[in-house]
C-alpha positions in Angstrom: 20.0 37.0 18.7 20.2 33.3 18.8 23.7 33.6 19.9 22.5 35.1 23.2 19.2 33.3 23.5 19.8 30.0 21.8 16.9 28.3 20.2 16.5 24.6 20.3 15.0 22.0 18.1 13.7 18.8 19.5 13.2 15.8 17.2 11.4 12.7 18.4 11.7 9.5 16.5 11.0 5.8 16.9 14.1 4.2 18.3 15.0 0.9 19.9 15.4 1.0 23.7 18.9 1.6 24.8 18.7 -1.0 27.6 20.2 -0.3 31.0 21.0 3.3 31.4 23.0 5.3 33.9 26.6 4.6 33.0 28.9 6.5 35.3 31.5 8.5 33.4 34.4 9.4 35.6 36.2 12.7 35.1 39.1 11.0 33.5 37.2 8.7 31.2 37.7 9.8 27.7 35.1 8.5 25.2 36.5 7.2 21.9 36.7 4.5 19.4 37.5 0.8 18.7 35.4 -2.2 18.7 37.8 -4.1 20.8 37.1 -1.8 23.8 33.4 -1.1 23.1 32.8 -0.6 26.9 34.1 2.9 26.5 31.4 3.6 24.0 31.6 5.3 20.6 34.4 7.9 20.0 33.9 11.5 19.3 34.1 12.1 15.5 36.2 15.1 14.5 36.8 16.5 11.1 39.1 18.8 9.3 37.3 21.4 7.2 37.8 24.1 4.6 35.5 27.2 4.7 35.3 29.7 2.0 33.9 33.0 3.2 31.9 35.5 1.2 34.8 37.9 1.3 36.8 35.3 -0.6 39.0 34.4 2.4 39.5 30.8 3.3 39.6 29.3 6.8 41.0 25.8 7.4 40.4 24.1 10.7 38.8 21.3 12.7 35.2 20.9 13.9 33.4 18.4 16.1 31.3 16.4 13.7 29.7 14.2 16.3 29.9 13.3 20.0 30.4 9.7 21.0 29.3 8.0 24.1 27.1 5.1 25.1 24.2 5.6 22.7 23.7 3.3 19.7 24.5 6.1 17.2 26.7 9.2 17.1 25.2 12.5 18.2 25.8 14.3 14.9 26.1 18.1 14.3 25.6 19.9 11.0 23.5 22.7 9.5 19.8 23.6 9.5 18.3 25.5 6.5 14.9 27.2 6.5 13.2 29.3 3.9 10.1 31.5 3.4 8.2 28.8 1.5 8.1 26.6 4.7 11.2 24.8 3.6 13.1 23.1 6.5 16.0 20.8 6.1 18.8 19.7 8.4 22.1 18.8 6.7 23.8 16.6 9.3 27.4 15.4 8.8 27.6 11.9 7.5 29.8 9.6 5.4 28.4 11.1 2.2 28.8 14.7 3.2 31.4 16.6 1.3 30.4 20.2 0.5 27.5 22.5 1.5 26.8 25.9 0.1 24.4 26.8 2.8 22.8 30.0 1.4 21.9 28.1 -1.8 21.0 24.9 0.0 23.3 23.1 -2.4 24.9 19.9 -1.1 27.5 17.8 -2.9 27.9 14.2 -1.8 30.8 11.9 -2.0 29.7 10.4 -5.3 29.5 13.9 -6.9 25.8 14.1 -6.9 24.4 17.6 -6.1 21.1 18.2 -4.4 19.6 21.7 -4.6 16.2 22.5 -3.0 13.7 24.9 -4.5 14.3 28.0 -2.5 14.6 30.4 -5.3 13.2 33.8 -4.5 13.0 33.0 -0.8 15.1 34.4 2.0 16.8 31.4 3.6 18.0 31.3 7.2 20.9 28.9 7.9 22.1 27.8 11.4 24.8 25.6 12.8 23.0 22.6 14.3 24.6 21.2 17.5 23.3 18.0 19.0 23.0 18.5 22.8 20.9 15.4 23.5 21.4 14.4 27.1 23.2 17.6 28.0 22.1 20.5 30.2 19.8 22.6 27.9 20.7 26.3 27.9 18.3 28.5 29.7 16.5 30.8 27.3 16.8 34.3 28.7 14.4 37.0 28.0 15.2 40.7 28.2 13.5 44.0 27.5 14.4 46.0 24.4 14.8 49.5 25.9 14.0 51.2 22.6 10.6 49.5 22.2 9.8 48.3 25.7 9.0 44.9 24.2 10.2 41.6 25.6 13.0 39.9 23.5 13.9 36.3 23.3 12.2 33.3 21.7 11.0 29.9 23.1 12.5 26.6 22.0 11.6 25.5 18.5 10.0 22.1 18.8 9.4 19.6 16.0 8.0 16.2 17.0 7.3 12.7 15.6 6.2 9.5 17.3 7.3 10.0 20.9 9.8 7.3 21.9 13.1 9.2 22.3 13.9 12.8 22.0 16.9 14.3 20.2 17.7 17.9 21.1 19.6 20.3 18.8 20.7 23.8 19.5 20.6 26.3 16.7 23.5 28.7 16.6 24.4 31.6 14.4 28.1 30.7 14.4 30.1 27.5 14.0 33.1 26.8 16.3 36.2 26.1 14.3 39.6 25.3 15.7 42.2 26.8 13.4 44.8 24.7 15.1 44.7 21.4 16.9 44.3 22.1 20.6 45.8 20.5 23.7 44.4 18.0 24.4 43.4 16.8 21.0 39.6 16.5 21.8 37.3 19.2 20.3 34.3 18.5 22.6 34.3 21.4 25.0 33.4 19.3 28.1 36.1 16.7 27.5 38.6 19.3 26.5 38.1 21.5 29.5 38.0 18.7 32.1 41.0 17.0 30.7 43.1 20.1 30.3 42.3 21.1 33.9 43.3 17.7 35.2 46.5 17.8 33.2 47.0 21.5 34.0 47.4 22.2 30.3 46.6 25.5 28.6 44.1 25.1 25.8 42.6 27.3 23.1 39.2 28.5 22.2 37.7 27.9 18.7 37.1 30.7 16.3 33.4 31.4 16.0 32.6 31.9 12.3 29.1 33.4 11.6 27.1 31.1 9.3 26.0 34.2 7.4 29.7 34.7 6.3 30.0 31.2 4.8 29.9 30.7 1.1 31.0 27.1 1.0 31.8 24.5 3.7 33.9 21.4 2.9 34.7 18.4 5.0 38.3 17.4 4.1 39.0 13.8 3.2 42.6 14.3 2.1 44.4 16.5 4.6 47.6 18.2 3.9 50.8 16.9 5.6 50.8 20.0 7.9 47.4 19.0 9.4 48.3 15.4 9.6 51.5 16.2 11.4 49.7 18.5 13.8 47.2 15.8 14.7 49.9 13.3 15.3 52.0 15.6 17.4 49.1 16.5 19.7 48.0 12.9 19.9 51.4 11.6 20.9 51.8 14.2 23.6 48.4 13.3 25.1 49.2 9.5 25.0 52.6 10.1 26.7 51.0 12.2 29.5 48.1 9.8 30.1 50.5 6.9 30.3 51.8 8.4 33.5 48.5 8.1 35.2 47.7 4.5 36.1 44.0 3.5 35.8 43.0 6.2 33.3 40.9 4.7 30.6 40.7 6.4 27.3 40.5 6.1 23.5 41.3 8.7 21.0 38.7 10.5 18.8 38.4 9.2 15.3 38.8 11.6 12.4 36.5 11.9 9.4 39.3 11.6 6.9 40.3 8.3 8.5 36.9 6.6 7.9 35.4 8.5 4.9 37.2 6.5 2.2 36.8 3.0 3.7 34.3 3.0 6.6 33.8 -0.1 8.6 30.3 -1.5 9.4 30.7 -0.1 12.9 31.4 3.4 11.4 28.4 3.1 9.1 26.1 2.1 11.9 27.0 5.3 13.7 25.1 7.4 11.3 21.4 6.8 11.7 19.5 7.9 8.6 16.9 9.9 10.5 13.7 10.8 8.6 13.2 14.4 9.5 
């Protein structure tokens, strides 16, 4: 199971040098957005979503669309679709992403255009694709299947192009979805855990929704008042608490629905159109 023995995909692309590396990120430094304080790097990009499951139930929640930081572009999550006919396609979140029907491979863009690959008659496999570039890569464990005596577990999946910079993605069989906005408001696990520990706040874990259960995945561009109020409430609470701690530098994550309709050039530059 990939859940227990996560596979990884490594893409290598031409990319301009980052310049001086080695920025020290303090425990209390929260990465986020605004051009005026670019020394804090790009923000995390978070998104509200609506997921229609195959049993006709609907799940609303929030997902981490991309991690910010000191790289030129966001480290973007999404989906990865493969099929028997050697079809392989990542569907990363971007400004044009609106709807994905993963088991049909059908994607609807912001302009209403629909793209559907030729995977008829095949048996597609769909994964949640998490960008873990620069993070500790999970150890791929191997175990013995007692019923067969054969070793289980698979090595990392590697795709490569011109070697200049590597981007590493982890394939997962489930997507983490927060069905309510957590304390603190950040959805990135590392930021959430370190900050909640420092503030001595209790937080919540996301619901892990198997990709095999998803019929349709939508990024929300017009949230309901209930979700907007929840985001505002958690954000205000965090701002008030951090204001008590002199010297803490932070910016808030940006939400997909805030930039999707009228993105700035800074926002557009965050999504690199990688040629997979």
